C-alpha positions as CSV (number, residue, x, y, z in Angstrom):
1,M,-6.2,20.2,-14.7
2,N,-4.5,23.4,-13.5
3,F,-5.2,24.7,-10.0
4,F,-3.9,27.5,-7.9
5,R,-1.3,29.3,-9.9
6,P,-0.8,32.4,-7.7
7,N,0.4,35.8,-8.9
8,P,3.3,37.5,-7.0
9,V,0.9,39.8,-5.0
10,E,-0.6,36.7,-3.4
11,A,2.6,34.9,-2.7
12,E,2.3,35.2,1.0
13,R,-1.1,33.5,1.1
14,L,-1.5,29.9,2.2
15,Y,-2.6,27.6,-0.7
16,A,-4.0,24.2,-0.2
17,L,-2.9,23.4,-3.7
18,R,-0.3,25.2,-5.8
19,D,0.4,25.0,-9.5
20,I,-1.0,21.4,-10.0
21,S,-1.4,20.5,-13.7
22,L,-2.3,16.9,-14.7
23,E,-4.4,14.8,-17.0
24,I,-6.1,11.5,-16.1
25,P,-7.0,9.7,-19.3
26,K,-10.2,7.6,-19.5
27,G,-9.7,4.1,-18.0
28,T,-6.8,5.1,-15.9
29,S,-6.5,4.2,-12.2
30,F,-4.8,7.1,-10.6
31,G,-3.6,7.3,-7.0
32,L,-3.0,10.3,-4.8
33,L,-0.2,10.0,-2.1
34,G,0.9,12.4,0.6
35,R,1.0,13.0,4.3
36,N,-2.0,14.5,6.1
37,G,-2.4,18.1,4.9
38,A,-0.7,17.5,1.6
39,G,-3.8,18.6,-0.4
40,K,-5.2,15.2,-1.5
41,S,-8.7,15.7,-0.2
42,T,-8.9,19.2,-1.5
43,L,-7.9,18.0,-5.0
44,M,-10.5,15.3,-4.8
45,Q,-13.2,17.8,-3.9
46,I,-12.2,20.1,-6.8
47,I,-12.5,17.1,-9.2
48,A,-15.8,16.2,-7.7
49,G,-17.1,19.8,-8.1
50,T,-17.9,20.3,-4.4
51,M,-15.1,22.9,-4.2
52,R,-14.0,25.5,-6.7
53,P,-10.4,26.5,-7.3
54,S,-9.5,30.1,-6.7
55,Q,-7.5,29.9,-10.0
56,G,-7.3,27.5,-12.8
57,T,-9.8,25.1,-14.4
58,V,-10.9,21.5,-14.2
59,H,-12.6,19.5,-16.9
60,V,-14.4,16.3,-16.1
61,S,-16.1,14.2,-18.8
62,G,-18.2,11.2,-17.8
63,R,-20.7,10.1,-15.1
64,L,-18.8,10.8,-11.8
65,S,-19.5,9.1,-8.5
66,P,-17.6,10.5,-5.4
67,L,-16.8,8.7,-2.2
68,L,-15.1,11.5,-0.4
69,E,-16.3,11.7,3.2
70,L,-18.1,9.1,5.4
71,G,-21.8,9.8,5.5
72,T,-21.8,12.7,3.0
73,G,-25.2,13.0,1.4
74,F,-26.9,10.7,3.9
75,N,-29.9,11.8,5.9
76,P,-29.4,10.4,9.4
77,D,-33.1,9.9,9.9
78,F,-33.6,8.0,6.7
79,T,-33.1,4.2,6.5
80,G,-30.2,2.7,4.6
81,I,-32.3,1.8,1.6
82,E,-34.0,5.2,1.6
83,N,-30.6,6.9,1.6
84,A,-29.5,4.5,-1.2
85,R,-32.5,5.5,-3.3
86,L,-31.8,9.2,-2.6
87,N,-28.1,9.0,-3.4
88,A,-28.7,6.9,-6.6
89,A,-31.2,9.6,-7.8
90,V,-28.7,12.4,-7.1
91,L,-26.1,10.5,-9.1
92,G,-28.4,10.3,-12.1
93,L,-30.3,7.0,-12.0
94,S,-34.0,6.9,-13.0
95,R,-36.6,5.6,-10.6
96,A,-36.8,2.4,-12.6
97,E,-33.0,1.9,-12.6
98,I,-33.0,2.5,-8.8
99,K,-35.6,-0.1,-8.3
100,R,-33.6,-2.6,-10.3
101,K,-30.4,-1.8,-8.3
102,E,-31.9,-2.0,-4.8
103,Q,-31.2,-5.6,-4.2
104,E,-27.7,-5.3,-5.7
105,I,-26.9,-2.5,-3.3
106,A,-28.3,-4.4,-0.3
107,D,-26.3,-7.5,-1.2
108,F,-23.0,-5.7,-1.6
109,A,-23.4,-3.6,1.5
110,D,-24.3,-6.9,3.4
111,I,-25.5,-5.1,6.6
112,G,-28.5,-7.4,7.1
113,E,-31.6,-5.9,8.7
114,F,-29.8,-2.6,9.3
115,I,-30.6,-1.7,5.6
116,D,-34.1,-0.9,6.9
117,R,-33.0,1.1,10.0
118,P,-32.1,4.8,10.2
119,V,-28.4,5.4,9.3
120,K,-27.9,7.3,12.5
121,T,-27.8,3.9,14.2
122,Y,-25.0,2.8,11.9
123,S,-21.3,2.2,12.8
124,S,-18.7,3.8,10.6
125,G,-18.1,0.5,9.0
126,M,-21.8,0.2,8.0
127,F,-21.7,3.7,6.6
128,A,-18.7,2.7,4.5
129,R,-20.4,-0.4,3.2
130,L,-23.6,1.4,2.2
131,A,-21.8,4.3,0.7
132,F,-19.5,2.1,-1.4
133,A,-22.4,-0.1,-2.5
134,V,-24.4,3.0,-3.7
135,A,-21.4,4.6,-5.4
136,I,-20.6,1.5,-7.6
137,S,-24.3,0.7,-8.3
138,V,-24.7,3.7,-10.6
139,D,-22.2,2.2,-13.1
140,P,-19.9,5.3,-12.9
141,E,-17.4,6.2,-15.6
142,I,-15.4,8.0,-13.0
143,L,-15.1,7.0,-9.4
144,L,-13.4,9.0,-6.6
145,V,-12.5,7.1,-3.5
146,D,-10.9,9.1,-0.6
147,E,-9.8,6.9,2.3
148,I,-13.3,5.7,3.0
149,L,-12.3,2.1,2.8
150,A,-10.0,2.6,5.8
151,V,-12.9,2.4,8.2
152,G,-14.2,-1.0,7.0
153,D,-13.2,-4.4,8.2
154,M,-10.4,-6.3,6.4
155,G,-12.8,-8.6,4.6
156,F,-14.9,-5.7,3.2
157,Q,-11.8,-3.8,2.2
158,Q,-10.6,-6.7,0.2
159,K,-14.1,-7.1,-1.3
160,C,-14.0,-3.4,-2.4
161,L,-10.5,-3.6,-3.8
162,N,-11.5,-6.7,-5.8
163,R,-14.5,-4.9,-7.2
164,L,-12.4,-1.9,-8.1
165,R,-10.1,-4.1,-10.1
166,E,-13.0,-5.6,-11.9
167,M,-14.5,-2.2,-12.7
168,R,-11.0,-0.9,-13.8
169,E,-10.8,-3.8,-16.3
170,D,-14.2,-2.7,-17.6
171,G,-12.9,0.8,-18.4
172,L,-13.6,2.7,-15.1
173,T,-11.5,5.8,-14.5
174,L,-10.5,5.7,-10.8
175,V,-9.0,8.4,-8.6
176,F,-7.9,6.7,-5.4
177,V,-6.6,8.2,-2.1
178,S,-5.1,5.8,0.4
179,H,-2.4,5.8,3.0
180,S,-1.7,2.1,2.2
181,P,1.2,1.8,-0.3
182,D,0.2,-1.7,-1.1
183,A,-3.4,-0.7,-2.0
184,V,-2.1,2.1,-4.4
185,K,0.4,-0.3,-6.0
186,S,-2.3,-3.0,-6.3
187,V,-5.1,-0.8,-7.7
188,C,-3.5,2.1,-9.5
189,D,-1.5,2.4,-12.8
190,R,-0.2,5.9,-12.1
191,A,0.0,8.2,-9.1
192,L,0.7,11.7,-7.9
193,F,2.8,12.4,-4.8
194,L,1.8,15.7,-3.1
195,D,3.5,17.6,-0.3
196,H,2.2,20.9,1.1
197,G,-0.1,21.3,-1.9
198,Q,2.7,20.9,-4.5
199,S,3.4,18.1,-6.9
200,I,6.6,16.2,-5.9
201,Y,6.3,13.3,-8.4
202,V,3.8,12.0,-11.0
203,G,4.3,8.8,-12.9
204,E,4.0,5.0,-12.5
205,A,2.3,4.0,-9.3
206,D,5.2,1.8,-8.1
207,A,7.7,4.7,-8.6
208,A,5.4,7.2,-6.9
209,V,5.0,5.0,-3.9
210,D,8.7,4.4,-3.6
211,R,9.4,8.1,-3.7
212,Y,6.7,8.8,-1.2
213,L,8.1,6.2,1.2
214,A,11.6,7.6,0.7
215,F,10.3,11.1,1.5
216,V,8.6,9.9,4.7
217,R,11.8,8.1,5.9
218,E,14.0,11.1,5.1
219,Q,11.5,13.3,7.1
220,S,11.7,10.8,9.9
221,N,15.5,11.3,9.9
222,A,15.1,15.0,10.0
223,D,12.7,14.8,12.9
224,Q,15.1,12.7,14.9
225,L,17.8,15.4,14.6
226,R,15.6,18.5,14.7
227,H,16.8,19.7,18.1
228,E,20.5,18.8,17.6
229,E,21.9,21.7,15.5
230,E,25.5,20.3,15.2
231,H,24.8,16.6,15.1
232,P,27.2,15.0,12.6
233,W,24.5,12.9,11.1
234,K,22.9,16.0,9.6
235,R,25.7,16.0,6.9
236,P,25.1,13.2,4.4
237,V,28.0,11.0,3.4
238,P,28.6,10.1,-0.2
239,R,28.1,6.5,-1.2
240,R,31.3,4.5,-1.6
241,A,29.9,1.6,-3.6
242,P,27.5,2.3,-6.5
243,L,24.7,-0.3,-6.4
244,D,22.3,-1.4,-9.1
245,A,19.3,-0.4,-7.0
246,E,16.0,1.1,-8.2
247,L,16.1,3.8,-5.6
248,R,18.5,4.6,-2.8
249,Y,18.3,7.0,0.1
250,G,19.4,7.6,3.7
251,S,22.2,9.6,5.4
252,G,25.0,7.2,4.2
253,H,26.9,7.1,7.5
254,V,26.7,3.3,7.5
255,Q,26.4,1.9,3.9
256,I,25.4,-1.1,2.0
257,M,28.4,-2.3,0.0
258,R,26.8,-5.2,-1.7
259,A,23.9,-7.7,-1.6
260,D,23.8,-11.1,-3.2
261,V,21.3,-13.9,-3.4
262,L,22.9,-17.3,-2.6
263,D,21.7,-20.9,-2.9
264,E,22.0,-23.7,-0.3
265,Q,25.7,-24.2,-1.2
266,G,26.5,-20.5,-0.6
267,E,26.9,-19.8,-4.3
268,P,25.3,-16.9,-6.1
269,A,22.0,-17.9,-7.7
270,R,19.1,-16.4,-9.5
271,T,16.6,-19.3,-9.8
272,F,15.0,-21.3,-7.0
273,I,12.3,-24.0,-6.7
274,Y,9.7,-24.3,-4.0
275,G,11.0,-25.8,-0.8
276,S,14.6,-24.7,-1.3
277,T,16.4,-22.2,0.8
278,A,17.5,-18.8,-0.4
279,T,20.0,-16.5,1.4
280,V,20.4,-12.8,0.9
281,E,23.9,-11.8,2.0
282,V,24.5,-8.2,2.8
283,E,27.9,-6.5,3.4
284,I,27.9,-3.2,5.2
285,E,30.6,-0.6,6.0
286,S,30.6,2.2,8.6
287,T,32.1,5.7,8.3
288,I,31.4,6.5,12.0
289,D,31.4,4.9,15.5
290,A,28.1,3.0,15.2
291,A,26.1,1.0,17.8
292,D,22.5,-0.2,17.9
293,L,22.6,-1.1,14.2
294,C,19.9,-3.0,12.5
295,V,19.9,-4.5,9.0
296,N,16.4,-5.1,7.4
297,L,15.3,-7.2,4.5
298,L,12.0,-6.8,2.5
299,V,11.0,-9.0,-0.4
300,R,8.5,-7.8,-3.0
301,D,6.8,-9.4,-5.9
302,A,7.0,-8.2,-9.5
303,T,4.1,-5.9,-9.0
304,G,5.8,-4.1,-6.1
305,V,3.6,-5.6,-3.3
306,D,5.4,-6.2,0.0
307,L,5.4,-9.9,0.8
308,F,7.6,-10.5,3.8
309,G,10.6,-9.2,5.6
310,T,12.3,-8.9,8.9
311,G,15.2,-7.1,10.6
312,T,18.0,-8.1,12.9
313,F,16.5,-6.0,15.7
314,D,13.2,-7.8,15.6
315,E,15.0,-11.2,15.4
316,K,17.0,-10.3,18.5
317,V,20.3,-10.6,16.5
318,V,22.7,-8.1,18.0
319,L,25.1,-6.7,15.4
320,H,28.7,-5.8,16.2
321,T,29.5,-2.2,17.2
322,M,31.4,-0.6,14.3
323,K,34.2,1.9,14.0
324,P,35.1,3.9,10.8
325,G,36.2,1.5,8.1
326,D,34.8,-1.6,9.8
327,R,32.8,-4.1,7.7
328,Q,30.5,-6.9,8.6
329,V,28.3,-9.4,6.8
330,I,24.7,-10.2,7.6
331,R,22.8,-13.2,6.1
332,F,19.0,-13.7,5.8
333,S,18.0,-17.3,5.0
334,F,14.4,-18.2,4.2
335,P,12.4,-21.0,2.6
336,V,11.2,-20.4,-0.9
337,I,7.4,-20.8,-0.6
338,T,6.2,-18.3,-3.1
339,R,4.6,-19.0,-6.5
340,V,6.4,-18.9,-9.8
341,G,7.6,-15.3,-10.6
342,T,10.3,-12.7,-10.1
343,Y,11.1,-11.2,-6.7
344,G,13.1,-8.2,-5.6
345,A,14.9,-7.6,-2.3
346,T,15.1,-4.3,-0.5
347,V,17.8,-3.8,2.1
348,S,18.2,-1.1,4.7
349,I,20.4,-0.1,7.6
350,T,19.0,1.7,10.6
351,R,19.9,2.7,14.1
352,V,17.2,1.5,16.5
353,S,17.3,0.7,20.2
354,R,13.7,1.1,21.4
355,A,11.0,-1.6,21.2
356,D,8.5,0.8,19.7
357,H,11.1,1.9,17.0
358,S,10.6,5.5,18.0
359,D,14.3,6.3,17.6
360,V,14.8,4.8,14.2
361,F,17.3,6.6,12.0
362,L,17.9,5.5,8.4
363,F,21.5,5.3,7.3
364,D,21.0,3.5,3.9
365,Q,18.2,1.9,2.0
366,A,18.5,0.3,-1.5
367,E,15.2,-0.6,-3.2
368,G,15.4,-3.7,-5.5
369,I,19.1,-4.2,-4.8
370,C,18.9,-7.8,-5.9
371,H,16.4,-10.1,-7.6
372,Y,15.7,-13.8,-8.0
373,N,13.2,-16.1,-9.8
374,V,11.1,-19.0,-8.6
375,S,10.6,-21.7,-11.1
376,P,7.8,-24.4,-11.2
377,H,8.0,-27.4,-9.0
378,S,6.6,-30.6,-10.6
379,N,5.0,-31.9,-7.4
380,R,4.1,-28.7,-5.6
381,P,2.0,-26.1,-7.5
382,V,1.6,-22.8,-5.7
383,H,-1.7,-21.2,-6.7
384,Y,-1.6,-18.1,-4.5
385,K,1.2,-15.8,-3.4
386,F,2.5,-18.4,-0.9
387,H,2.1,-22.0,0.0
388,V,2.5,-22.6,3.7
389,S,3.0,-26.2,4.7
390,T,-0.4,-27.2,6.2
391,S,-1.5,-30.3,8.1
392,V,-4.7,-31.7,6.6
393,T,-6.8,-34.5,8.2
394,S,-9.8,-36.4,6.9
395,E,-12.2,-38.7,8.7
396,M,-14.7,-41.2,7.1
397,L,-17.8,-41.3,9.2
398,A,-20.3,-44.2,9.1
399,E,-23.8,-43.3,8.1
400,H,-25.2,-44.9,11.3
401,P,-22.3,-45.1,13.8
402,T,-22.3,-48.0,16.3
403,S,-20.1,-48.7,19.3
404,D,-17.6,-50.7,17.2
405,T,-17.5,-48.3,14.3
406,T,-13.9,-47.8,12.9
407,I,-12.9,-44.3,11.8
408,E,-10.2,-44.1,9.2
409,D,-7.8,-41.1,9.9
410,V,-5.6,-39.9,7.1
411,T,-3.1,-37.2,7.7
412,T,-1.0,-35.6,4.9
413,Q,1.7,-33.0,5.2
């Protein structure tokens, strides 16, 4: 695809998209990332054919089903099932196919008797349920999803994401817009990061999300200092210690010097079993007079999904005020309760003093600075991402209880 390649005469015009060229192969799950106004929705509309580029061309091959804007294509006076029939017909299904799909649409939408009521009586969540159910019912080869899932409840969002993964495995080509980095990492293979209508990065979804988050945090730093022309933090400081990190950014005024994973004896370790304690030890150094410091830890799984994390500010741990050349060590200890796999730790240093984090300034962040593995435990299988110690009780009830009935109470931890 190639959109909006302006000539010099038009250089002063405002372009929603500018010089975007990309190819999305069949069967790919492709994410679009960017702040509001970056051009994501415009690009989706061009792919869908509801908007034409002023320059360039777009080629789409395959049955396409768009989910671009809540309620688009729905007649407010028609019932849910009538709108489902109408939309399915527009998307290319025959009358017989639509008849066979009606119950499937109603079951997936799961809005009960509202399926037979006018959609003008629907909440935004009901709209989203019906729209998604119709879009996937036509067995599309290409599905466009633009933030529509954000209005549904958490259960429905998870249901939709699971269905998208199933369809992806069956060869669906998916173009997916979401402000949730976890959703993009979980659903997409590749992604495009847009800013002000221009491509900043296109590549693996994990890398695109990391670059997008780095950009957002750098912009946050700039916003903090926007009205302070001579503030010394506007001049970045070179890193003193090279780290084996996947990505590193921040102003550098307070820096991460090292990060190690330690076992219960305080020795460097790379493998842990369920129930043991791991410690991430972080050493930092300041190049300035620094107060209100916060060190943060984030642990991700091998797919890049954020699992858990915290920071000294949230834990009410007050770090020492530092002068140039000062160093201090911070340790995060946590129980290993995740399933077998490889995990990576991201560490950051910020300045923050307000409970709403509105004054956060990022000094240093190192993505994937250290890693560790979790090995199988013979007596404690972990079937999901975590196993949290849970109290379970069981009671045997008599078929016809009497006043002297004994109830056996068994408790296991």
